[in-house]
Backbone as ProteinMPNN parsed JSONL, in Angstrom:
{"seq_chain_A": "MSIESRYVLDNINVLVLDDNRHMRTLVQSILHALGVKNIREASDAAEAFKELMHFHADVIIVDWHMEPLDGIDFVKLVRTAKDSPNPYVPIIMLSGYTEYRRVVAARDAGVNEFLAKPISAKALYQRFASIIENPRPFIRTKLYFGPDRRRQNLGAPRGIPERRKDEIDRTAGGEDEGLSQDEINALLAD", "coords_chain_A": {"N_chain_A": [[-18.58, 7.71, -14.057], [-15.444, 9.184, -15.037], [-12.107, 7.695, -16.522], [-9.188, 8.033, -17.922], [-8.925, 4.526, -18.989], [-6.056, 2.63, -19.413], [-5.692, 0.064, -19.375], [-7.351, -2.912, -18.871], [-8.679, -3.927, -16.176], [-10.671, -5.986, -15.515], [-10.468, -8.572, -14.598], [-8.616, -9.076, -12.959], [-7.9, -9.792, -9.491], [-8.834, -9.024, -6.114], [-8.266, -8.292, -3.158], [-9.37, -7.069, 0.082], [-8.562, -4.829, 2.303], [-9.75, -3.896, 5.447], [-10.659, -2.451, 8.558], [-13.016, -0.57, 8.846], [-16.448, -0.721, 7.801], [-17.396, 0.748, 6.286], [-15.772, 2.153, 4.723], [-14.176, -0.108, 3.402], [-16.227, -0.944, 1.577], [-16.562, 1.877, 0.321], [-14.173, 1.409, -0.945], [-14.428, -0.936, -2.567], [-16.69, -0.089, -4.338], [-15.168, 1.904, -5.753], [-13.342, -0.08, -7.293], [-15.239, -1.609, -8.641], [-16.538, 0.165, -10.554], [-13.626, 0.901, -11.659], [-13.919, -1.496, -12.809], [-12.995, -3.744, -11.987], [-13.712, -7.051, -10.905], [-13.829, -9.16, -9.234], [-13.686, -9.158, -6.13], [-12.705, -9.335, -3.0], [-13.48, -9.227, 0.751], [-11.873, -8.275, 3.48], [-12.018, -7.879, 7.458], [-10.158, -7.674, 9.483], [-6.766, -8.818, 10.022], [-6.228, -11.184, 10.506], [-8.038, -12.586, 9.459], [-8.0, -11.854, 6.866], [-5.638, -12.972, 6.191], [-6.183, -15.353, 6.347], [-7.8, -15.883, 4.235], [-6.565, -15.311, 1.828], [-5.396, -17.663, 1.957], [-7.237, -19.243, 0.256], [-7.807, -17.783, -2.021], [-6.705, -16.377, -5.004], [-5.359, -13.143, -4.589], [-4.335, -10.909, -6.616], [-3.792, -8.187, -6.142], [-3.534, -6.596, -3.18], [-5.546, -4.265, -1.21], [-4.953, -2.524, 1.72], [-5.876, -1.049, 4.928], [-3.939, 1.149, 6.743], [-4.304, 1.977, 9.702], [-5.523, -0.396, 11.865], [-7.087, -2.87, 14.34], [-6.791, -5.996, 16.179], [-3.828, -6.482, 14.646], [-2.454, -4.156, 12.719], [-1.811, -2.731, 9.515], [0.688, -2.539, 8.813], [1.809, -4.558, 10.173], [0.484, -7.023, 8.86], [1.289, -6.4, 6.292], [3.648, -7.635, 6.494], [3.689, -9.944, 7.453], [2.468, -10.914, 5.807], [4.839, -11.098, 3.467], [6.773, -12.56, 4.777], [5.665, -14.473, 6.527], [6.212, -18.145, 7.067], [4.384, -19.548, 5.936], [2.862, -17.97, 3.943], [0.966, -17.567, 1.68], [1.566, -16.325, -0.56], [4.108, -14.329, -1.144], [4.619, -12.074, -2.692], [2.883, -10.627, -3.901], [1.023, -7.834, -5.109], [0.872, -4.648, -3.006], [-1.151, -2.334, -1.814], [-0.996, 0.603, 0.438], [-3.379, 2.052, 2.22], [-4.091, 4.996, 3.74], [-4.662, 7.797, 6.217], [-3.192, 9.031, 7.654], [-0.252, 10.157, 6.748], [2.625, 11.302, 7.318], [5.515, 11.753, 7.136], [7.683, 9.409, 8.44], [5.415, 7.361, 8.701], [4.894, 6.738, 5.839], [7.474, 6.165, 5.025], [8.09, 3.827, 6.767], [6.093, 1.841, 6.019], [6.647, 1.87, 3.051], [8.99, 0.158, 3.946], [8.409, -2.136, 4.802], [7.442, -3.332, 3.158], [5.462, -2.392, 1.356], [3.952, -1.488, -2.094], [2.906, 0.578, -3.149], [1.455, 3.229, -1.889], [-1.351, 5.308, -0.778], [-2.675, 8.121, -0.09], [-5.612, 9.002, 1.943], [-8.591, 11.287, 1.574], [-9.523, 8.654, -0.964], [-9.446, 8.345, -4.639], [-11.19, 7.452, -7.75], [-9.72, 8.216, -9.683], [-6.944, 8.208, -8.17], [-6.557, 5.466, -7.332], [-6.399, 4.237, -9.513], [-4.111, 5.196, -10.903], [-2.693, 4.016, -8.976], [-2.776, 1.129, -9.493], [-2.251, 1.12, -12.51], [0.685, 1.557, -12.016], [2.068, -0.047, -10.596], [1.414, -2.632, -12.621], [2.939, -1.444, -15.031], [5.609, -0.337, -13.45], [6.648, -2.572, -12.487], [8.447, -4.345, -9.569], [11.395, -5.653, -8.825], [12.085, -8.26, -6.393], [13.595, -8.226, -3.479], [15.761, -9.917, -0.932], [16.886, -9.667, 2.224], [18.32, -10.325, 5.359], [17.067, -8.704, 6.873], [15.001, -7.653, 5.485], [12.256, -7.953, 3.364], [10.798, -7.854, 0.288], [9.375, -5.897, -2.342], [11.763, -3.957, -4.122], [13.353, -1.394, -2.446], [15.262, 0.403, -3.516], [15.099, 3.874, -4.855], [15.169, 6.329, -7.254], [17.278, 8.99, -6.829], [15.686, 11.588, -5.018], [16.017, 13.282, -3.486], [15.087, 14.163, -0.189], [11.835, 14.755, 1.026], [10.379, 18.193, 0.821], [12.497, 19.217, 2.25], [13.346, 17.944, 4.353], [15.669, 16.215, 6.301], [18.245, 14.039, 4.994], [18.231, 10.836, 6.17], [18.796, 7.414, 7.241], [18.372, 5.349, 8.482], [17.745, 6.795, 11.158], [14.619, 7.62, 12.743], [12.271, 10.298, 11.493], [12.1, 13.16, 13.004], [10.136, 16.388, 12.929], [8.58, 18.287, 14.632], [8.089, 19.919, 17.415], [5.929, 17.829, 19.171], [6.498, 15.199, 18.499], [5.343, 14.352, 16.422], [5.692, 14.14, 12.754], [4.69, 16.614, 9.923], [1.944, 15.81, 7.619], [2.654, 14.569, 4.763], [2.03, 15.659, 1.288], [0.003, 13.734, -1.66], [1.71, 13.665, -4.013], [4.252, 14.429, -3.116], [4.591, 11.659, -1.369], [4.613, 9.717, -3.524], [6.918, 10.641, -5.241], [8.642, 9.939, -2.955], [8.176, 7.1, -3.227], [8.866, 6.63, -5.72], [9.877, 5.528, -9.153]], "CA_chain_A": [[-16.618, 8.367, -13.801], [-14.584, 9.066, -16.351], [-11.194, 7.756, -16.388], [-8.961, 7.003, -19.644], [-7.819, 3.534, -18.517], [-5.172, 2.279, -20.461], [-5.799, -1.312, -18.789], [-8.334, -3.859, -18.454], [-9.008, -4.508, -14.758], [-11.807, -7.141, -15.143], [-9.534, -10.044, -15.001], [-7.925, -9.112, -11.651], [-8.681, -10.307, -8.082], [-8.311, -7.911, -5.454], [-8.672, -8.527, -1.313], [-9.594, -5.353, 0.663], [-8.65, -5.336, 3.866], [-10.264, -2.52, 6.407], [-11.955, -2.652, 9.794], [-14.061, -0.061, 8.802], [-17.349, -1.623, 6.776], [-17.91, 1.813, 4.894], [-14.226, 2.335, 3.469], [-14.569, -1.149, 2.43], [-17.558, -0.456, 0.378], [-15.989, 2.772, -0.879], [-13.079, 0.763, -2.172], [-15.155, -1.948, -3.665], [-17.674, 0.813, -5.839], [-14.418, 2.357, -6.946], [-13.045, -1.186, -7.775], [-16.52, -1.899, -9.642], [-16.304, 1.531, -11.028], [-12.239, 0.505, -12.507], [-14.224, -2.547, -14.18], [-12.506, -5.215, -11.443], [-15.196, -7.754, -11.226], [-13.769, -10.406, -8.379], [-13.321, -8.456, -5.161], [-12.867, -10.249, -1.775], [-12.669, -8.31, 1.767], [-11.846, -8.675, 5.164], [-12.015, -6.84, 8.219], [-8.88, -8.127, 10.221], [-5.47, -8.813, 9.119], [-6.53, -12.494, 10.468], [-9.155, -12.939, 8.171], [-7.096, -11.514, 5.54], [-4.764, -14.166, 5.562], [-7.129, -16.734, 5.949], [-8.828, -15.229, 2.623], [-5.487, -15.405, 1.067], [-5.08, -19.135, 1.944], [-7.726, -20.214, -0.591], [-8.17, -16.945, -2.79], [-5.297, -15.766, -5.116], [-5.005, -12.02, -4.949], [-3.561, -10.177, -7.784], [-3.222, -6.95, -5.479], [-4.105, -5.928, -1.732], [-5.642, -2.848, -0.8], [-4.679, -2.453, 3.15], [-5.571, 0.231, 5.481], [-2.488, 1.136, 8.231], [-4.72, 1.937, 11.389], [-6.694, -1.656, 12.311], [-6.805, -3.152, 15.457], [-5.456, -5.833, 16.81], [-2.928, -5.932, 13.945], [-2.311, -2.708, 11.871], [-1.691, -2.539, 8.248], [2.372, -2.583, 8.696], [1.999, -5.684, 10.831], [-0.463, -7.633, 8.089], [2.316, -6.735, 5.053], [5.327, -7.873, 6.988], [3.076, -11.011, 7.808], [2.078, -11.77, 4.02], [6.302, -10.714, 3.319], [7.74, -12.945, 5.438], [5.31, -15.611, 7.356], [6.234, -19.068, 6.048], [2.931, -19.843, 5.162], [2.287, -16.91, 3.119], [0.316, -18.429, -0.124], [1.616, -15.29, -2.087], [4.7, -13.354, -0.465], [5.157, -11.604, -3.773], [1.354, -10.068, -4.245], [1.632, -6.094, -4.94], [0.039, -4.239, -1.815], [-1.394, -0.968, -1.866], [-1.025, 0.759, 1.505], [-4.165, 3.557, 2.682], [-3.958, 5.836, 5.018], [-5.456, 9.146, 6.479], [-1.737, 9.388, 7.752], [0.553, 10.651, 5.599], [3.458, 11.829, 7.728], [7.411, 11.405, 6.01], [7.92, 8.291, 8.756], [4.484, 6.531, 8.258], [5.328, 6.317, 4.66], [8.815, 5.083, 4.813], [7.523, 2.459, 7.617], [5.136, 1.131, 4.759], [7.691, 0.914, 2.512], [9.967, -0.573, 4.939], [7.464, -3.1, 5.509], [7.272, -3.851, 1.893], [4.406, -1.736, 0.56], [4.087, -1.686, -3.278], [2.134, 1.726, -3.454], [0.787, 4.365, -0.682], [-2.565, 6.084, -1.469], [-3.224, 9.04, 0.913], [-7.197, 9.334, 2.12], [-9.232, 10.51, 0.982], [-9.099, 7.989, -2.011], [-10.473, 8.65, -5.627], [-10.969, 6.521, -8.491], [-8.063, 8.106, -10.321], [-5.616, 8.203, -7.947], [-6.689, 4.112, -6.926], [-6.296, 3.583, -10.838], [-3.088, 5.294, -10.848], [-1.604, 2.905, -8.308], [-2.683, -0.138, -10.507], [-1.382, 1.078, -13.378], [2.414, 2.161, -11.424], [1.887, -2.079, -10.368], [1.794, -2.681, -13.94], [4.356, -0.394, -15.636], [6.556, -0.603, -12.676], [7.348, -3.687, -11.552], [9.809, -3.964, -8.886], [12.17, -6.504, -8.523], [11.843, -8.78, -5.108], [14.815, -8.108, -2.311], [15.681, -10.508, 0.558], [18.058, -9.705, 2.759], [18.435, -10.967, 6.693], [16.08, -7.924, 7.421], [14.073, -6.966, 4.494], [12.12, -8.925, 2.183], [9.67, -6.979, -0.522], [9.785, -4.629, -3.758], [13.231, -2.974, -4.109], [13.333, -0.043, -1.981], [15.931, 1.725, -4.086], [14.389, 4.464, -6.033], [15.699, 7.354, -8.038], [17.373, 10.292, -5.685], [14.853, 12.711, -5.676], [15.812, 14.08, -2.397], [14.052, 14.21, 0.922], [10.58, 15.865, 0.416], [10.463, 19.584, 1.785], [13.63, 20.257, 3.286], [13.799, 16.89, 5.695], [17.281, 15.894, 6.419], [18.073, 13.063, 4.547], [18.685, 10.164, 7.157], [18.56, 6.452, 6.424], [17.896, 4.939, 9.881], [17.131, 7.489, 12.137], [13.482, 8.317, 12.79], [12.712, 11.856, 11.248], [10.968, 13.956, 13.841], [10.058, 17.356, 12.781], [7.992, 18.79, 15.295], [8.567, 19.196, 19.173], [5.043, 16.923, 19.429], [6.713, 13.897, 18.081], [4.604, 13.832, 14.738], [5.989, 15.235, 11.917], [3.354, 16.639, 9.083], [1.916, 14.965, 6.644], [2.684, 14.723, 3.134], [0.843, 15.259, 0.204], [0.295, 12.663, -2.336], [2.444, 14.407, -4.771], [5.395, 13.793, -1.957], [4.252, 10.231, -1.298], [4.784, 9.438, -4.834], [8.099, 10.772, -4.823], [8.917, 8.948, -2.179], [7.915, 5.52, -3.587], [9.17, 6.868, -7.144], [11.177, 4.786, -9.611]], "C_chain_A": [[-16.049, 8.209, -15.275], [-13.115, 9.084, -16.598], [-10.504, 7.145, -17.54], [-8.427, 5.989, -18.86], [-7.148, 3.018, -19.764], [-5.008, 0.459, -20.312], [-7.283, -1.981, -18.238], [-8.655, -4.337, -17.227], [-9.747, -5.549, -14.286], [-11.5, -8.612, -14.289], [-8.893, -10.047, -13.332], [-8.733, -9.657, -10.684], [-7.764, -9.7, -7.213], [-8.818, -8.094, -3.883], [-8.24, -7.049, -1.052], [-9.644, -5.527, 2.109], [-8.623, -4.014, 4.657], [-11.159, -3.202, 7.283], [-13.229, -1.917, 9.527], [-14.731, -0.856, 7.38], [-17.217, -0.387, 5.522], [-16.322, 1.759, 3.753], [-14.155, 1.344, 2.632], [-15.085, -1.474, 1.289], [-17.254, 0.269, -0.432], [-15.322, 2.2, -1.888], [-13.777, -0.269, -3.051], [-16.084, -1.345, -4.646], [-16.542, 1.275, -6.387], [-13.704, 1.238, -7.532], [-13.911, -1.419, -9.109], [-15.847, -0.644, -10.814], [-14.9, 1.332, -12.056], [-12.528, -0.626, -13.3], [-13.804, -3.809, -13.307], [-14.042, -5.918, -10.741], [-14.939, -8.714, -9.535], [-12.899, -9.722, -7.131], [-13.657, -9.753, -3.972], [-12.57, -9.005, -0.537], [-12.685, -9.009, 3.08], [-12.28, -7.56, 6.059], [-10.695, -6.644, 9.2], [-7.876, -8.788, 9.279], [-5.83, -10.765, 9.58], [-7.143, -13.396, 9.226], [-8.868, -13.015, 7.276], [-6.404, -12.579, 5.202], [-5.397, -15.701, 5.299], [-7.874, -16.789, 4.483], [-7.636, -15.925, 1.604], [-5.308, -16.888, 0.653], [-5.986, -20.174, 0.317], [-7.865, -19.077, -1.781], [-7.009, -16.103, -3.665], [-5.503, -14.284, -5.835], [-4.212, -11.647, -5.605], [-2.919, -9.21, -6.821], [-4.138, -7.03, -4.246], [-4.12, -4.997, -1.869], [-5.473, -3.267, 0.841], [-4.62, -1.661, 3.816], [-5.044, -0.135, 6.231], [-3.714, 0.93, 9.622], [-5.974, 0.695, 10.997], [-6.172, -1.853, 13.59], [-7.098, -5.342, 15.415], [-4.166, -5.609, 15.769], [-3.067, -5.054, 13.132], [-1.365, -3.368, 10.331], [0.179, -3.144, 7.874], [2.354, -4.05, 9.196], [1.339, -7.14, 9.589], [0.324, -7.602, 7.041], [3.43, -7.326, 5.749], [5.018, -9.704, 7.219], [2.843, -11.8, 6.192], [3.454, -11.91, 2.945], [6.936, -12.0, 3.414], [6.983, -14.079, 6.423], [5.874, -16.979, 6.075], [5.473, -19.694, 5.345], [2.031, -19.094, 4.668], [2.176, -17.71, 1.981], [0.954, -17.423, -1.169], [2.514, -14.284, -1.608], [4.817, -11.87, -1.655], [4.053, -10.489, -4.443], [1.728, -8.607, -4.197], [0.664, -5.945, -3.698], [0.25, -2.587, -2.108], [-1.911, -0.511, -0.44], [-2.281, 1.987, 1.329], [-3.691, 4.064, 3.406], [-4.684, 7.37, 5.103], [-4.295, 9.855, 6.985], [-0.792, 9.039, 7.317], [2.228, 11.542, 6.431], [5.127, 10.68, 6.959], [7.742, 9.365, 7.429], [6.932, 7.112, 8.79], [4.859, 5.791, 6.943], [6.573, 5.415, 4.624], [8.639, 3.878, 5.76], [6.468, 1.695, 6.59], [5.747, 0.676, 3.708], [8.837, -0.142, 2.444], [9.679, -1.963, 4.942], [7.035, -4.148, 4.088], [6.059, -3.75, 1.012], [5.268, -2.16, -1.278], [3.892, 0.04, -3.686], [1.645, 2.041, -2.054], [-0.043, 5.101, -1.04], [-2.635, 6.876, -0.138], [-4.859, 9.237, 0.562], [-7.288, 10.489, 2.071], [-9.198, 9.885, -0.366], [-10.265, 8.315, -3.324], [-10.361, 7.634, -6.532], [-9.783, 6.665, -9.464], [-6.956, 7.669, -9.505], [-5.791, 6.571, -7.813], [-6.312, 3.355, -8.497], [-4.89, 3.947, -11.121], [-2.1, 4.655, -10.169], [-1.35, 1.603, -8.694], [-1.8, 0.424, -11.353], [0.452, 1.203, -12.748], [2.878, 0.591, -11.181], [2.42, -2.272, -11.597], [2.98, -2.537, -14.906], [5.702, -0.233, -15.055], [7.079, -1.673, -12.458], [8.238, -3.404, -10.495], [10.473, -5.248, -8.614], [11.956, -7.085, -6.872], [13.309, -8.706, -4.057], [14.966, -8.794, -1.083], [16.689, -10.482, 1.162], [17.716, -10.313, 4.553], [17.242, -9.629, 7.319], [15.131, -7.482, 6.842], [13.922, -7.919, 3.542], [10.655, -8.126, 1.572], [10.569, -6.282, -1.805], [11.04, -3.95, -3.244], [13.239, -1.587, -3.746], [14.172, 0.673, -2.518], [15.346, 2.639, -5.007], [15.627, 5.756, -6.2], [15.707, 8.601, -7.046], [16.568, 11.271, -6.14], [15.128, 13.897, -4.793], [14.847, 13.871, -1.351], [13.056, 15.456, 0.389], [10.782, 17.154, 1.466], [11.375, 19.701, 2.83], [13.941, 18.918, 3.844], [15.155, 16.302, 5.117], [17.338, 14.489, 5.962], [18.756, 12.14, 5.349], [18.044, 8.487, 6.735], [17.884, 5.392, 7.815], [17.174, 5.238, 10.843], [15.654, 7.953, 11.772], [13.377, 9.743, 12.398], [11.632, 12.245, 12.498], [10.782, 15.39, 13.732], [9.501, 18.38, 13.519], [8.325, 18.295, 17.114], [7.516, 17.77, 19.645], [5.515, 15.495, 19.217], [6.07, 13.619, 16.621], [4.88, 15.018, 13.818], [4.552, 15.671, 11.153], [3.414, 16.229, 8.151], [2.18, 15.412, 5.127], [2.044, 14.499, 1.788], [0.839, 14.179, -0.731], [1.33, 12.869, -3.515], [4.104, 13.808, -4.108], [5.546, 12.392, -1.747], [4.705, 9.459, -2.542], [6.277, 9.779, -5.137], [9.047, 10.315, -3.845], [9.401, 7.749, -2.126], [8.706, 5.757, -5.186], [10.101, 5.836, -7.933], [12.368, 5.683, -9.801]], "O_chain_A": [[-16.191, 7.423, -16.212], [-12.616, 10.176, -16.871], [-10.881, 6.121, -18.11], [-7.543, 6.283, -18.055], [-7.632, 3.003, -20.896], [-4.312, -0.237, -21.051], [-8.05, -1.544, -17.38], [-9.006, -5.514, -17.309], [-9.697, -6.032, -13.154], [-12.19, -9.374, -13.613], [-8.787, -11.087, -12.683], [-9.918, -9.962, -10.818], [-6.535, -9.681, -7.262], [-10.025, -7.952, -3.687], [-7.415, -6.259, -1.513], [-10.428, -6.118, 2.851], [-7.711, -3.191, 4.578], [-12.01, -4.068, 7.084], [-14.329, -2.375, 9.836], [-14.162, -1.346, 6.404], [-17.021, -0.523, 4.314], [-16.049, 1.458, 2.592], [-14.082, 1.499, 1.413], [-14.637, -2.068, 0.307], [-17.364, 0.029, -1.634], [-15.506, 2.25, -3.104], [-13.572, -0.298, -4.264], [-16.314, -1.935, -5.701], [-16.565, 1.201, -7.615], [-13.283, 1.619, -8.624], [-13.495, -1.426, -10.268], [-14.919, -0.714, -11.62], [-15.076, 1.604, -13.244], [-11.824, -0.94, -14.26], [-14.161, -4.907, -13.734], [-15.049, -5.388, -10.271], [-15.907, -8.86, -8.788], [-11.669, -9.729, -7.119], [-14.455, -10.69, -4.006], [-11.756, -8.093, -0.682], [-13.308, -9.968, 3.536], [-12.79, -6.518, 5.646], [-10.323, -5.536, 9.586], [-8.065, -9.185, 8.129], [-5.554, -11.555, 8.677], [-6.852, -14.341, 8.494], [-9.179, -13.958, 6.549], [-6.481, -13.117, 4.098], [-5.221, -16.649, 4.534], [-8.377, -17.749, 3.899], [-7.821, -16.849, 0.812], [-5.134, -17.319, -0.487], [-5.63, -21.158, -0.331], [-8.117, -19.695, -2.815], [-6.409, -15.204, -3.076], [-5.716, -14.081, -7.03], [-3.076, -12.005, -5.294], [-1.708, -9.275, -6.612], [-5.293, -7.455, -4.289], [-3.219, -4.393, -2.452], [-5.893, -4.377, 1.167], [-3.532, -1.084, 3.821], [-5.153, -1.267, 6.701], [-3.871, -0.082, 10.305], [-6.925, 0.768, 10.219], [-5.161, -1.305, 14.029], [-7.662, -5.801, 14.422], [-3.462, -4.623, 15.987], [-4.175, -5.161, 12.608], [-0.508, -4.25, 10.276], [0.639, -3.874, 6.996], [3.001, -4.811, 8.477], [1.928, -8.219, 9.652], [0.36, -8.7, 6.486], [4.366, -7.382, 4.951], [5.904, -10.557, 7.165], [3.052, -12.931, 5.752], [3.391, -12.554, 1.898], [7.526, -12.541, 2.479], [7.771, -14.646, 7.179], [5.937, -16.919, 4.847], [5.732, -20.311, 4.311], [0.811, -19.233, 4.749], [3.053, -18.377, 1.432], [0.903, -17.612, -2.384], [1.975, -13.18, -1.535], [5.107, -10.75, -1.235], [4.349, -9.676, -5.319], [2.574, -8.169, -3.417], [-0.149, -6.808, -3.367], [1.214, -1.897, -2.438], [-2.964, -0.975, -0.002], [-2.177, 2.792, 0.403], [-2.66, 3.595, 3.888], [-5.163, 7.947, 4.127], [-4.223, 11.078, 6.868], [-0.342, 7.894, 7.347], [2.757, 12.431, 5.764], [5.449, 9.557, 6.571], [7.98, 8.299, 6.861], [7.383, 5.971, 8.89], [5.088, 4.583, 6.872], [6.636, 4.236, 4.276], [9.17, 2.842, 5.359], [6.319, 0.534, 6.97], [5.648, -0.478, 3.291], [9.355, -0.86, 1.589], [10.527, -2.848, 5.062], [6.524, -5.267, 4.042], [5.658, -4.587, 0.203], [6.324, -2.694, -1.617], [4.676, 0.625, -4.433], [1.468, 1.174, -1.199], [0.42, 5.88, -1.874], [-2.651, 6.223, 0.904], [-5.344, 9.506, -0.537], [-6.3, 11.128, 2.433], [-8.752, 10.701, -1.172], [-11.477, 8.481, -3.186], [-9.482, 6.806, -6.293], [-9.078, 5.773, -9.936], [-6.102, 6.896, -9.939], [-4.803, 6.132, -8.402], [-6.012, 2.167, -8.614], [-4.266, 3.019, -11.635], [-0.917, 4.626, -10.509], [-0.322, 0.956, -8.495], [-0.599, 0.322, -11.102], [1.316, 0.728, -13.485], [3.958, 0.154, -11.577], [3.626, -2.153, -11.815], [3.729, -3.392, -15.38], [6.724, -0.049, -15.716], [8.275, -1.617, -12.172], [8.797, -2.308, -10.449], [9.726, -5.997, -7.984], [11.632, -6.2, -6.079], [14.051, -9.654, -4.315], [14.348, -8.35, -0.116], [17.588, -11.237, 0.792], [16.576, -10.75, 4.713], [16.63, -9.906, 8.35], [14.278, -6.875, 7.49], [14.794, -8.575, 2.972], [9.666, -7.876, 2.262], [11.762, -6.183, -2.094], [11.215, -3.495, -2.114], [13.149, -0.686, -4.58], [14.08, 1.844, -2.147], [15.049, 2.138, -6.092], [16.611, 5.999, -5.502], [14.717, 9.144, -6.556], [16.589, 11.775, -7.263], [14.773, 15.058, -4.996], [13.76, 13.384, -1.66], [13.244, 16.493, -0.247], [11.226, 17.095, 2.612], [11.188, 20.133, 3.968], [15.157, 18.738, 3.77], [15.545, 16.039, 3.98], [16.543, 13.7, 6.472], [19.961, 12.379, 5.43], [17.027, 8.344, 6.057], [16.799, 4.818, 7.721], [16.296, 4.574, 11.394], [15.423, 8.556, 10.724], [14.239, 10.504, 12.838], [10.586, 11.659, 12.778], [11.405, 15.904, 14.661], [9.848, 19.507, 13.165], [8.585, 17.268, 17.74], [7.989, 16.828, 20.281], [4.884, 14.605, 19.787], [6.396, 12.691, 15.881], [4.578, 16.209, 13.889], [3.468, 15.254, 11.563], [4.47, 16.082, 7.536], [1.89, 16.472, 4.572], [1.642, 13.436, 1.314], [1.873, 13.518, -0.629], [1.762, 11.784, -3.902], [4.844, 12.962, -4.611], [6.658, 11.903, -1.949], [5.253, 8.384, -2.293], [6.888, 8.723, -5.302], [10.258, 10.372, -4.063], [10.36, 7.263, -1.527], [9.108, 4.713, -5.698], [11.051, 5.34, -7.328], [13.446, 5.21, -10.16]]}, "name": "protein", "num_of_chains": 1, "seq": "MSIESRYVLDNINVLVLDDNRHMRTLVQSILHALGVKNIREASDAAEAFKELMHFHADVIIVDWHMEPLDGIDFVKLVRTAKDSPNPYVPIIMLSGYTEYRRVVAARDAGVNEFLAKPISAKALYQRFASIIENPRPFIRTKLYFGPDRRRQNLGAPRGIPERRKDEIDRTAGGEDEGLSQDEINALLAD"}
């Protein structure tokens, strides 16, 4: 695997949370290829939160779709629970669902990065590089705690009307079409 690495990732601790064992194995394989040596895994949010109590994760990689708590609930737990061991830990969310409203929901829950499935070593490395190169200050308000959500004003992707509080629904069926990884990046860009 040939990825030009500007950063050595062998000393970071990564927690991988996904209820699908095969996806956890795939993410771990990619992390190992990137040089990450200290990886812990969890198959559900409660197990992952318990793992964080004694494992100092430098980065958490979490899947969106899980039961009984999904990735969004887990992110909110890490960010806002009184007993959270590290509410400032960078979080990368993985999801095969890339609709605009989902990416915004992940951002608003407090994720640092969002990566569309299927994932690649290059794309995952780019998320790590983004976390290193563009650390975001954390914001605490009555309604939100997490990385600063203010981004460069690039406009809404693909002609979506710009709205802040209204959920966007671009189709009659209630599901909006998925965004490309480039559009997701623009939504989360500096």
